[in-house]
N, CA, C and O atoms as a GROMACS GRO file, in nm:
protein
  548
    1MET      N    1   1.209   0.269  -0.129
    1MET     CA    2   1.163   0.375  -0.041
    1MET      C    3   1.207   0.342   0.100
    1MET      O    4   1.173   0.235   0.150
    2PRO      N    5   1.281   0.428   0.166
    2PRO     CA    6   1.325   0.398   0.301
    2PRO      C    7   1.205   0.393   0.395
    2PRO      O    8   1.105   0.462   0.377
    3ALA      N    9   1.218   0.309   0.495
    3ALA     CA   10   1.112   0.298   0.594
    3ALA      C   11   1.099   0.430   0.668
    3ALA      O   12   1.199   0.491   0.706
    4ARG      N   13   0.978   0.473   0.686
    4ARG     CA   14   0.954   0.595   0.761
    4ARG      C   15   0.905   0.555   0.899
    4ARG      O   16   0.837   0.454   0.915
    5ASN      N   17   0.940   0.634   0.996
    5ASN     CA   18   0.896   0.606   1.131
    5ASN      C   19   0.759   0.671   1.152
    5ASN      O   20   0.747   0.771   1.222
    6LEU      N   21   0.656   0.614   1.089
    6LEU     CA   22   0.522   0.670   1.094
    6LEU      C   23   0.448   0.618   1.216
    6LEU      O   24   0.466   0.504   1.258
    7SER      N   25   0.364   0.704   1.271
    7SER     CA   26   0.285   0.663   1.386
    7SER      C   27   0.181   0.560   1.344
    7SER      O   28   0.145   0.553   1.227
    8PRO      N   29   0.133   0.480   1.438
    8PRO     CA   30   0.028   0.382   1.405
    8PRO      C   31  -0.095   0.448   1.342
    8PRO      O   32  -0.156   0.392   1.251
    9LYS      N   33  -0.131   0.566   1.390
    9LYS     CA   34  -0.248   0.636   1.333
    9LYS      C   35  -0.223   0.675   1.188
    9LYS      O   36  -0.312   0.662   1.104
   10THR      N   37  -0.102   0.724   1.159
   10THR     CA   38  -0.068   0.762   1.022
   10THR      C   39  -0.073   0.641   0.930
   10THR      O   40  -0.127   0.648   0.820
   11ARG      N   41  -0.015   0.528   0.975
   11ARG     CA   42  -0.018   0.405   0.895
   11ARG      C   43  -0.161   0.358   0.873
   11ARG      O   44  -0.197   0.316   0.763
   12PHE      N   45  -0.244   0.366   0.978
   12PHE     CA   46  -0.384   0.326   0.966
   12PHE      C   47  -0.455   0.413   0.863
   12PHE      O   48  -0.526   0.362   0.776
   13ASN      N   49  -0.438   0.546   0.872
   13ASN     CA   50  -0.504   0.637   0.779
   13ASN      C   51  -0.456   0.617   0.636
   13ASN      O   52  -0.536   0.620   0.542
   14TYR      N   53  -0.326   0.596   0.618
   14TYR     CA   54  -0.270   0.574   0.485
   14TYR      C   55  -0.331   0.447   0.424
   14TYR      O   56  -0.374   0.447   0.309
   15ARG      N   57  -0.334   0.341   0.503
   15ARG     CA   58  -0.393   0.215   0.456
   15ARG      C   59  -0.540   0.235   0.422
   15ARG      O   60  -0.586   0.192   0.317
   16HIS      N   61  -0.615   0.301   0.511
   16HIS     CA   62  -0.757   0.326   0.488
   16HIS      C   63  -0.779   0.408   0.362
   16HIS      O   64  -0.870   0.380   0.284
   17ASP      N   65  -0.697   0.510   0.341
   17ASP     CA   66  -0.709   0.595   0.222
   17ASP      C   67  -0.692   0.513   0.095
   17ASP      O   68  -0.769   0.527   0.000
   18LEU      N   69  -0.590   0.428   0.093
   18LEU     CA   70  -0.565   0.349  -0.028
   18LEU      C   71  -0.672   0.241  -0.048
   18LEU      O   72  -0.708   0.212  -0.162
   19LEU      N   73  -0.722   0.183   0.060
   19LEU     CA   74  -0.830   0.085   0.047
   19LEU      C   75  -0.958   0.152  -0.004
   19LEU      O   76  -1.033   0.093  -0.081
   20ASP      N   77  -0.983   0.275   0.040
   20ASP     CA   78  -1.098   0.351  -0.007
   20ASP      C   79  -1.086   0.377  -0.157
   20ASP      O   80  -1.183   0.360  -0.231
   21LEU      N   81  -0.968   0.418  -0.201
   21LEU     CA   82  -0.945   0.440  -0.344
   21LEU      C   83  -0.963   0.309  -0.421
   21LEU      O   84  -1.026   0.307  -0.526
   22LEU      N   85  -0.909   0.202  -0.368
   22LEU     CA   86  -0.921   0.072  -0.433
   22LEU      C   87  -1.067   0.033  -0.452
   22LEU      O   88  -1.106  -0.011  -0.560
   23ALA      N   89  -1.148   0.049  -0.348
   23ALA     CA   90  -1.290   0.015  -0.357
   23ALA      C   91  -1.359   0.102  -0.463
   23ALA      O   92  -1.440   0.053  -0.542
   24PHE      N   93  -1.326   0.229  -0.466
   24PHE     CA   94  -1.383   0.321  -0.564
   24PHE      C   95  -1.347   0.277  -0.705
   24PHE      O   96  -1.434   0.269  -0.792
   25LEU      N   97  -1.219   0.249  -0.728
   25LEU     CA   98  -1.174   0.208  -0.862
   25LEU      C   99  -1.233   0.074  -0.904
   25LEU      O  100  -1.272   0.056  -1.019
   26THR      N  101  -1.241  -0.019  -0.810
   26THR     CA  102  -1.297  -0.150  -0.839
   26THR      C  103  -1.443  -0.138  -0.880
   26THR      O  104  -1.488  -0.205  -0.974
   27ASP      N  105  -1.518  -0.054  -0.810
   27ASP     CA  106  -1.659  -0.031  -0.844
   27ASP      C  107  -1.676   0.026  -0.984
   27ASP      O  108  -1.781   0.011  -1.046
   28ARG      N  109  -1.572   0.090  -1.034
   28ARG     CA  110  -1.577   0.149  -1.167
   28ARG      C  111  -1.504   0.065  -1.272
   28ARG      O  112  -1.480   0.112  -1.384
   29GLY      N  113  -1.470  -0.058  -1.237
   29GLY     CA  114  -1.415  -0.152  -1.334
   29GLY      C  115  -1.266  -0.144  -1.356
   29GLY      O  116  -1.215  -0.208  -1.448
   30ALA      N  117  -1.195  -0.068  -1.276
   30ALA     CA  118  -1.049  -0.059  -1.291
   30ALA      C  119  -0.985  -0.165  -1.202
   30ALA      O  120  -0.985  -0.153  -1.080
   31SER      N  121  -0.931  -0.269  -1.264
   31SER     CA  122  -0.873  -0.378  -1.186
   31SER      C  123  -0.721  -0.384  -1.197
   31SER      O  124  -0.657  -0.462  -1.126
   32SER      N  125  -0.662  -0.305  -1.284
   32SER     CA  126  -0.517  -0.301  -1.295
   32SER      C  127  -0.473  -0.157  -1.315
   32SER      O  128  -0.555  -0.069  -1.345
   33LEU      N  129  -0.345  -0.133  -1.299
   33LEU     CA  130  -0.294   0.003  -1.314
   33LEU      C  131  -0.320   0.060  -1.452
   33LEU      O  132  -0.346   0.180  -1.466
   34SER      N  133  -0.314  -0.025  -1.552
   34SER     CA  134  -0.334   0.025  -1.688
   34SER      C  135  -0.478   0.071  -1.712
   34SER      O  136  -0.505   0.143  -1.808
   35ASP      N  137  -0.572   0.030  -1.624
   35ASP     CA  138  -0.711   0.071  -1.636
   35ASP      C  139  -0.736   0.210  -1.576
   35ASP      O  140  -0.836   0.273  -1.608
   36ILE      N  141  -0.646   0.256  -1.490
   36ILE     CA  142  -0.669   0.380  -1.416
   36ILE      C  143  -0.628   0.500  -1.501
   36ILE      O  144  -0.517   0.506  -1.555
   37SER      N  145  -0.720   0.594  -1.512
   37SER     CA  146  -0.692   0.716  -1.589
   37SER      C  147  -0.710   0.839  -1.500
   37SER      O  148  -0.759   0.829  -1.388
   38LEU      N  149  -0.671   0.952  -1.552
   38LEU     CA  150  -0.690   1.078  -1.482
   38LEU      C  151  -0.839   1.100  -1.453
   38LEU      O  152  -0.875   1.155  -1.349
   39ARG      N  153  -0.922   1.056  -1.542
   39ARG     CA  154  -1.067   1.069  -1.524
   39ARG      C  155  -1.113   0.994  -1.398
   39ARG      O  156  -1.199   1.043  -1.324
   40HIS      N  157  -1.054   0.876  -1.373
   40HIS     CA  158  -1.087   0.801  -1.250
   40HIS      C  159  -1.049   0.881  -1.126
   40HIS      O  160  -1.126   0.890  -1.030
   41LEU      N  161  -0.929   0.939  -1.127
   41LEU     CA  162  -0.880   1.012  -1.012
   41LEU      C  163  -0.961   1.141  -0.989
   41LEU      O  164  -0.986   1.180  -0.875
   42GLU      N  165  -1.001   1.206  -1.098
   42GLU     CA  166  -1.086   1.324  -1.085
   42GLU      C  167  -1.223   1.286  -1.030
   42GLU      O  168  -1.280   1.359  -0.949
   43ALA      N  169  -1.275   1.171  -1.073
   43ALA     CA  170  -1.404   1.123  -1.022
   43ALA      C  171  -1.394   1.090  -0.874
   43ALA      O  172  -1.489   1.112  -0.798
   44TYR      N  173  -1.280   1.037  -0.833
   44TYR     CA  174  -1.260   1.007  -0.691
   44TYR      C  175  -1.257   1.137  -0.610
   44TYR      O  176  -1.314   1.144  -0.501
   45GLN      N  177  -1.190   1.240  -0.662
   45GLN     CA  178  -1.190   1.370  -0.595
   45GLN      C  179  -1.333   1.423  -0.582
   45GLN      O  180  -1.371   1.474  -0.476
   46ALA      N  181  -1.412   1.411  -0.688
   46ALA     CA  182  -1.551   1.456  -0.684
   46ALA      C  183  -1.632   1.374  -0.582
   46ALA      O  184  -1.719   1.428  -0.514
   47GLU      N  185  -1.603   1.244  -0.572
   47GLU     CA  186  -1.671   1.159  -0.474
   47GLU      C  187  -1.639   1.204  -0.332
   47GLU      O  188  -1.728   1.204  -0.247
   48MET      N  189  -1.515   1.242  -0.306
   48MET     CA  190  -1.480   1.291  -0.173
   48MET      C  191  -1.558   1.419  -0.141
   48MET      O  192  -1.603   1.439  -0.028
   49ASP      N  193  -1.573   1.506  -0.241
   49ASP     CA  194  -1.652   1.628  -0.223
   49ASP      C  195  -1.799   1.592  -0.195
   49ASP      O  196  -1.861   1.649  -0.105
   50ARG      N  197  -1.854   1.498  -0.273
   50ARG     CA  198  -1.993   1.457  -0.257
   50ARG      C  199  -2.019   1.402  -0.117
   50ARG      O  200  -2.123   1.428  -0.057
   51ARG      N  201  -1.921   1.326  -0.065
   51ARG     CA  202  -1.935   1.267   0.069
   51ARG      C  203  -1.919   1.371   0.179
   51ARG      O  204  -1.950   1.344   0.295
   52GLY      N  205  -1.871   1.487   0.145
   52GLY     CA  206  -1.852   1.591   0.244
   52GLY      C  207  -1.723   1.577   0.324
   52GLY      O  208  -1.714   1.627   0.436
   53ASP      N  209  -1.623   1.509   0.267
   53ASP     CA  210  -1.494   1.496   0.336
   53ASP      C  211  -1.436   1.635   0.359
   53ASP      O  212  -1.446   1.723   0.273
   54SER      N  213  -1.377   1.654   0.474
   54SER     CA  214  -1.316   1.784   0.507
   54SER      C  215  -1.196   1.810   0.415
   54SER      O  216  -1.144   1.719   0.352
   55ALA      N  217  -1.156   1.935   0.410
   55ALA     CA  218  -1.040   1.972   0.327
   55ALA      C  219  -0.915   1.896   0.372
   55ALA      O  220  -0.836   1.852   0.288
   56SER      N  221  -0.896   1.881   0.502
   56SER     CA  222  -0.777   1.810   0.550
   56SER      C  223  -0.782   1.662   0.513
   56SER      O  224  -0.678   1.603   0.481
   57THR      N  225  -0.900   1.602   0.516
   57THR     CA  226  -0.913   1.462   0.475
   57THR      C  227  -0.885   1.447   0.326
   57THR      O  228  -0.814   1.355   0.286
   58ARG      N  229  -0.940   1.536   0.244
   58ARG     CA  230  -0.915   1.530   0.100
   58ARG      C  231  -0.767   1.549   0.071
   58ARG      O  232  -0.712   1.481  -0.016
   59ASN      N  233  -0.702   1.641   0.142
   59ASN     CA  234  -0.558   1.663   0.122
   59ASN      C  235  -0.478   1.540   0.161
   59ASN      O  236  -0.386   1.501   0.089
   60ARG      N  237  -0.512   1.478   0.274
   60ARG     CA  238  -0.440   1.358   0.318
   60ARG      C  239  -0.458   1.244   0.217
   60ARG      O  240  -0.361   1.178   0.181
   61LYS      N  241  -0.582   1.223   0.172
   61LYS     CA  242  -0.608   1.116   0.075
   61LYS      C  243  -0.534   1.143  -0.057
   61LYS      O  244  -0.479   1.050  -0.117
   62THR      N  245  -0.533   1.267  -0.100
   62THR     CA  246  -0.462   1.302  -0.222
   62THR      C  247  -0.312   1.276  -0.206
   62THR      O  248  -0.248   1.224  -0.297
   63HIS      N  249  -0.257   1.312  -0.091
   63HIS     CA  250  -0.116   1.286  -0.065
   63HIS      C  251  -0.087   1.135  -0.064
   63HIS      O  252   0.015   1.092  -0.117
   64SER      N  253  -0.176   1.057  -0.006
   64SER     CA  254  -0.159   0.911  -0.004
   64SER      C  255  -0.155   0.855  -0.146
   64SER      O  256  -0.072   0.770  -0.178
   65ILE      N  257  -0.245   0.904  -0.230
   65ILE     CA  258  -0.252   0.857  -0.369
   65ILE      C  259  -0.126   0.899  -0.445
   65ILE      O  260  -0.068   0.819  -0.519
   66LYS      N  261  -0.083   1.024  -0.427
   66LYS     CA  262   0.039   1.070  -0.494
   66LYS      C  263   0.159   0.988  -0.449
   66LYS      O  264   0.244   0.952  -0.531
   67SER      N  265   0.167   0.957  -0.321
   67SER     CA  266   0.278   0.876  -0.269
   67SER      C  267   0.278   0.738  -0.333
   67SER      O  268   0.383   0.686  -0.372
   68LEU      N  269   0.160   0.678  -0.345
   68LEU     CA  270   0.149   0.546  -0.407
   68LEU      C  271   0.197   0.551  -0.552
   68LEU      O  272   0.279   0.469  -0.593
   69PHE      N  273   0.147   0.646  -0.629
   69PHE     CA  274   0.185   0.653  -0.770
   69PHE      C  275   0.332   0.692  -0.787
   69PHE      O  276   0.397   0.647  -0.881
   70HIS      N  277   0.385   0.774  -0.698
   70HIS     CA  278   0.527   0.806  -0.702
   70HIS      C  279   0.609   0.679  -0.679
   70HIS      O  280   0.706   0.653  -0.750
   71PHE      N  281   0.571   0.601  -0.579
   71PHE     CA  282   0.640   0.475  -0.551
   71PHE      C  283   0.634   0.382  -0.672
   71PHE      O  284   0.735   0.323  -0.710
   72LEU      N  285   0.516   0.368  -0.732
   72LEU     CA  286   0.501   0.279  -0.847
   72LEU      C  287   0.587   0.325  -0.964
   72LEU      O  288   0.649   0.243  -1.033
   73THR      N  289   0.591   0.455  -0.986
   73THR     CA  290   0.672   0.510  -1.095
   73THR      C  291   0.820   0.485  -1.070
   73THR      O  292   0.893   0.440  -1.159
   74GLU      N  293   0.865   0.514  -0.948
   74GLU     CA  294   1.006   0.492  -0.912
   74GLU      C  295   1.045   0.345  -0.925
   74GLU      O  296   1.158   0.314  -0.964
   75ALA      N  297   0.952   0.256  -0.892
   75ALA     CA  298   0.980   0.112  -0.897
   75ALA      C  299   0.962   0.055  -1.037
   75ALA      O  300   0.994  -0.062  -1.061
   76GLY      N  301   0.910   0.136  -1.130
   76GLY     CA  302   0.889   0.089  -1.267
   76GLY      C  303   0.774  -0.009  -1.280
   76GLY      O  304   0.775  -0.094  -1.370
   77ILE      N  305   0.675   0.000  -1.193
   77ILE     CA  306   0.563  -0.093  -1.193
   77ILE      C  307   0.451  -0.034  -1.278
   77ILE      O  308   0.403   0.076  -1.251
   78THR      N  309   0.408  -0.110  -1.379
   78THR     CA  310   0.297  -0.069  -1.465
   78THR      C  311   0.208  -0.189  -1.493
   78THR      O  312   0.257  -0.302  -1.502
   79GLY      N  313   0.080  -0.166  -1.506
   79GLY     CA  314  -0.014  -0.270  -1.544
   79GLY      C  315  -0.035  -0.381  -1.444
   79GLY      O  316  -0.091  -0.486  -1.479
   80ALA      N  317   0.006  -0.363  -1.322
   80ALA     CA  318  -0.006  -0.467  -1.220
   80ALA      C  319  -0.148  -0.472  -1.163
   80ALA      O  320  -0.222  -0.374  -1.168
   81SER      N  321  -0.183  -0.588  -1.109
   81SER     CA  322  -0.311  -0.599  -1.038
   81SER      C  323  -0.293  -0.544  -0.897
   81SER      O  324  -0.181  -0.527  -0.850
   82VAL      N  325  -0.402  -0.518  -0.832
   82VAL     CA  326  -0.397  -0.468  -0.694
   82VAL      C  327  -0.330  -0.571  -0.604
   82VAL      O  328  -0.252  -0.535  -0.516
   83HIS      N  329  -0.361  -0.698  -0.624
   83HIS     CA  330  -0.301  -0.805  -0.545
   83HIS      C  331  -0.148  -0.805  -0.560
   83HIS      O  332  -0.075  -0.819  -0.462
   84THR      N  333  -0.102  -0.790  -0.682
   84THR     CA  334   0.040  -0.784  -0.710
   84THR      C  335   0.105  -0.664  -0.641
   84THR      O  336   0.216  -0.675  -0.587
   85LEU      N  337   0.036  -0.551  -0.642
   85LEU     CA  338   0.089  -0.432  -0.577
   85LEU      C  339   0.109  -0.453  -0.428
   85LEU      O  340   0.210  -0.410  -0.372
   86ARG      N  341   0.014  -0.519  -0.362
   86ARG     CA  342   0.027  -0.545  -0.218
   86ARG      C  343   0.153  -0.626  -0.190
   86ARG      O  344   0.231  -0.593  -0.101
   87HIS      N  345   0.171  -0.734  -0.267
   87HIS     CA  346   0.287  -0.820  -0.244
   87HIS      C  347   0.418  -0.750  -0.280
   87HIS      O  348   0.519  -0.767  -0.212
   88THR      N  349   0.416  -0.672  -0.387
   88THR     CA  350   0.536  -0.599  -0.427
   88THR      C  351   0.576  -0.498  -0.320
   88THR      O  352   0.693  -0.488  -0.284
   89MET      N  353   0.478  -0.424  -0.270
   89MET     CA  354   0.504  -0.325  -0.166
   89MET      C  355   0.565  -0.393  -0.044
   89MET      O  356   0.664  -0.346   0.011
   90ALA      N  357   0.505  -0.503  -0.001
   90ALA     CA  358   0.554  -0.573   0.117
   90ALA      C  359   0.696  -0.624   0.096
   90ALA      O  360   0.781  -0.610   0.184
   91THR      N  361   0.722  -0.683  -0.018
   91THR     CA  362   0.854  -0.737  -0.048
   91THR      C  363   0.960  -0.626  -0.049
   91THR      O  364   1.068  -0.644   0.007
   92HIS      N  365   0.929  -0.513  -0.113
   92HIS     CA  366   1.024  -0.402  -0.118
   92HIS      C  367   1.053  -0.348   0.022
   92HIS      O  368   1.168  -0.318   0.054
   93HIS      N  369   0.950  -0.336   0.103
   93HIS     CA  370   0.973  -0.285   0.238
   93HIS      C  371   1.060  -0.378   0.321
   93HIS      O  372   1.151  -0.332   0.390
   94VAL      N  373   1.035  -0.507   0.314
   94VAL     CA  374   1.116  -0.603   0.390
   94VAL      C  375   1.260  -0.601   0.338
   94VAL      O  376   1.355  -0.605   0.416
   95ALA      N  377   1.275  -0.596   0.207
   95ALA     CA  378   1.409  -0.596   0.148
   95ALA      C  379   1.488  -0.471   0.188
   95ALA      O  380   1.612  -0.474   0.191
   96ARG      N  381   1.418  -0.364   0.217
   96ARG     CA  382   1.487  -0.239   0.254
   96ARG      C  383   1.492  -0.217   0.405
   96ARG      O  384   1.529  -0.109   0.452
   97GLY      N  385   1.454  -0.320   0.480
   97GLY     CA  386   1.474  -0.313   0.624
   97GLY      C  387   1.354  -0.279   0.709
   97GLY      O  388   1.367  -0.270   0.831
   98THR      N  389   1.237  -0.260   0.650
   98THR     CA  390   1.119  -0.233   0.730
   98THR      C  391   1.089  -0.357   0.813
   98THR      O  392   1.091  -0.469   0.762
   99ASP      N  393   1.060  -0.337   0.942
   99ASP     CA  394   1.035  -0.452   1.027
   99ASP      C  395   0.904  -0.521   0.985
   99ASP      O  396   0.812  -0.457   0.935
  100LEU      N  397   0.899  -0.650   1.007
  100LEU     CA  398   0.786  -0.732   0.964
  100LEU      C  399   0.656  -0.688   1.031
  100LEU      O  400   0.549  -0.698   0.970
  101LYS      N  401   0.662  -0.642   1.154
  101LYS     CA  402   0.542  -0.596   1.225
  101LYS      C  403   0.478  -0.477   1.154
  101LYS      O  404   0.356  -0.469   1.143
  102THR      N  405   0.560  -0.385   1.106
  102THR     CA  406   0.508  -0.270   1.031
  102THR      C  407   0.444  -0.315   0.901
  102THR      O  408   0.337  -0.265   0.865
  103VAL      N  409   0.507  -0.408   0.831
  103VAL     CA  410   0.450  -0.461   0.707
  103VAL      C  411   0.317  -0.531   0.737
  103VAL      O  412   0.221  -0.515   0.662
  104GLN      N  413   0.312  -0.607   0.845
  104GLN     CA  414   0.189  -0.675   0.886
  104GLN      C  415   0.076  -0.573   0.905
  104GLN      O  416  -0.035  -0.593   0.854
  105GLU      N  417   0.103  -0.466   0.978
  105GLU     CA  418   0.002  -0.364   1.004
  105GLU      C  419  -0.044  -0.297   0.874
  105GLU      O  420  -0.162  -0.270   0.856
  106THR      N  421   0.050  -0.270   0.786
  106THR     CA  422   0.017  -0.205   0.660
  106THR      C  423  -0.072  -0.293   0.573
  106THR      O  424  -0.166  -0.244   0.510
  107LEU      N  425  -0.043  -0.423   0.571
  107LEU     CA  426  -0.123  -0.516   0.491
  107LEU      C  427  -0.256  -0.550   0.557
  107LEU      O  428  -0.347  -0.600   0.491
  108GLY      N  429  -0.266  -0.524   0.687
  108GLY     CA  430  -0.390  -0.554   0.757
  108GLY      C  431  -0.404  -0.698   0.800
  108GLY      O  432  -0.514  -0.745   0.826
  109HIS      N  433  -0.291  -0.770   0.808
  109HIS     CA  434  -0.296  -0.908   0.854
  109HIS      C  435  -0.315  -0.911   1.006
  109HIS      O  436  -0.250  -0.836   1.078
  110ALA      N  437  -0.404  -0.997   1.054
  110ALA     CA  438  -0.427  -1.009   1.198
  110ALA      C  439  -0.311  -1.080   1.267
  110ALA      O  440  -0.281  -1.053   1.383
  111ASP      N  441  -0.246  -1.170   1.196
  111ASP     CA  442  -0.140  -1.253   1.255
  111ASP      C  443  -0.008  -1.228   1.181
  111ASP      O  444  -0.004  -1.228   1.058
  112LEU      N  445   0.097  -1.209   1.257
  112LEU     CA  446   0.229  -1.187   1.199
  112LEU      C  447   0.274  -1.307   1.115
  112LEU      O  448   0.346  -1.291   1.016
  113LYS      N  449   0.232  -1.427   1.153
  113LYS     CA  450   0.269  -1.546   1.077
  113LYS      C  451   0.214  -1.541   0.935
  113LYS      O  452   0.278  -1.590   0.842
  114THR      N  453   0.097  -1.482   0.917
  114THR     CA  454   0.040  -1.469   0.782
  114THR      C  455   0.132  -1.386   0.694
  114THR      O  456   0.159  -1.423   0.580
  115THR      N  457   0.179  -1.275   0.747
  115THR     CA  458   0.270  -1.189   0.672
  115THR      C  459   0.398  -1.263   0.638
  115THR      O  460   0.446  -1.259   0.525
  116TYR      N  461   0.453  -1.331   0.736
  116TYR     CA  462   0.576  -1.407   0.714
  116TYR      C  463   0.557  -1.513   0.606
  116TYR      O  464   0.639  -1.526   0.515
  117LEU      N  465   0.448  -1.589   0.616
  117LEU     CA  466   0.424  -1.696   0.518
  117LEU      C  467   0.401  -1.641   0.378
  117LEU      O  468   0.446  -1.702   0.280
  118ARG      N  469   0.334  -1.527   0.366
  118ARG     CA  470   0.311  -1.467   0.234
  118ARG      C  471   0.443  -1.424   0.170
  118ARG      O  472   0.459  -1.432   0.049
  119LEU      N  473   0.536  -1.379   0.253
  119LEU     CA  474   0.664  -1.331   0.201
  119LEU      C  475   0.768  -1.442   0.188
  119LEU      O  476   0.864  -1.428   0.111
  120ALA      N  477   0.751  -1.552   0.260
  120ALA     CA  478   0.853  -1.657   0.266
  120ALA      C  479   0.882  -1.721   0.131
  120ALA      O  480   0.995  -1.765   0.107
  121GLY      N  481   0.783  -1.727   0.044
  121GLY     CA  482   0.804  -1.793  -0.085
  121GLY      C  483   0.859  -1.704  -0.193
  121GLY      O  484   0.879  -1.751  -0.305
  122GLN      N  485   0.885  -1.576  -0.163
  122GLN     CA  486   0.931  -1.483  -0.264
  122GLN      C  487   1.081  -1.463  -0.253
  122GLN      O  488   1.138  -1.475  -0.145
  123ASP      N  489   1.146  -1.433  -0.366
  123ASP     CA  490   1.290  -1.405  -0.367
  123ASP      C  491   1.316  -1.269  -0.304
  123ASP      O  492   1.251  -1.170  -0.338
  124ARG      N  493   1.410  -1.266  -0.213
  124ARG     CA  494   1.451  -1.141  -0.150
  124ARG      C  495   1.585  -1.162  -0.084
  124ARG      O  496   1.628  -1.277  -0.068
  125PRO      N  497   1.652  -1.057  -0.045
  125PRO     CA  498   1.782  -1.073   0.020
  125PRO      C  499   1.771  -1.162   0.143
  125PRO      O  500   1.676  -1.152   0.220
  126ALA      N  501   1.870  -1.248   0.161
  126ALA     CA  502   1.870  -1.344   0.271
  126ALA      C  503   1.862  -1.277   0.407
  126ALA      O  504   1.797  -1.328   0.498
  127GLN      N  505   1.928  -1.160   0.422
  127GLN     CA  506   1.927  -1.096   0.553
  127GLN      C  507   1.785  -1.050   0.590
  127GLN      O  508   1.752  -1.047   0.709
  128SER      N  509   1.702  -1.015   0.493
  128SER     CA  510   1.566  -0.972   0.525
  128SER      C  511   1.483  -1.089   0.577
  128SER      O  512   1.408  -1.074   0.673
  129LEU      N  513   1.498  -1.204   0.514
  129LEU     CA  514   1.426  -1.322   0.561
  129LEU      C  515   1.480  -1.366   0.697
  129LEU      O  516   1.403  -1.408   0.784
  130ALA      N  517   1.610  -1.356   0.716
  130ALA     CA  518   1.668  -1.391   0.846
  130ALA      C  519   1.613  -1.298   0.953
  130ALA      O  520   1.584  -1.343   1.064
  131GLY      N  521   1.599  -1.171   0.922
  131GLY     CA  522   1.541  -1.075   1.017
  131GLY      C  523   1.398  -1.109   1.049
  131GLY      O  524   1.354  -1.097   1.164
  132ALA      N  525   1.324  -1.151   0.948
  132ALA     CA  526   1.185  -1.189   0.969
  132ALA      C  527   1.176  -1.312   1.057
  132ALA      O  528   1.089  -1.320   1.143
  133ARG      N  529   1.267  -1.408   1.036
  133ARG     CA  530   1.268  -1.528   1.121
  133ARG      C  531   1.298  -1.492   1.265
  133ARG      O  532   1.240  -1.549   1.357
  134ALA      N  533   1.387  -1.397   1.285
  134ALA     CA  534   1.422  -1.356   1.422
  134ALA      C  535   1.298  -1.296   1.491
  134ALA      O  536   1.277  -1.319   1.610
  135VAL      N  537   1.218  -1.220   1.418
  135VAL     CA  538   1.098  -1.163   1.476
  135VAL      C  539   0.997  -1.272   1.509
  135VAL      O  540   0.926  -1.264   1.610
  136MET      N  541   0.992  -1.374   1.424
  136MET     CA  542   0.896  -1.482   1.443
  136MET      C  543   0.935  -1.571   1.561
  136MET      O  544   0.850  -1.638   1.618
  137GLY      N  545   1.062  -1.571   1.599
  137GLY     CA  546   1.107  -1.649   1.716
  137GLY      C  547   1.141  -1.790   1.688
  137GLY      O  548   1.180  -1.863   1.780
   0.00000   0.00000   0.00000
């Protein structure tokens, strides 16, 4: 997925939307992709209605979820844990040229070094790691 030039607010909302979904699914015992069913997603939609989320918020959250599942389908990822998804997403973004600062913000790391260290042990194109080193100084 090519890096998008998203505003900080959009990245924050996207991250928040997916973390909200994650908490909902975890509370219902879904810990991997293979555990998630249409029934879970319909229940999440009903939960947004119960909470009184506005139509625009429900639409944004739905779009975030669709984007996530589209990405997973395109990448051929099935049955992964949530932890694995975070690392896979970060690795793919760095490999495709997303700057490390954007990946840091998406993952919610307070320190850029944390993001770098989490990615440093994984296989990826050398130029991506070299770019990350340049950002780290």
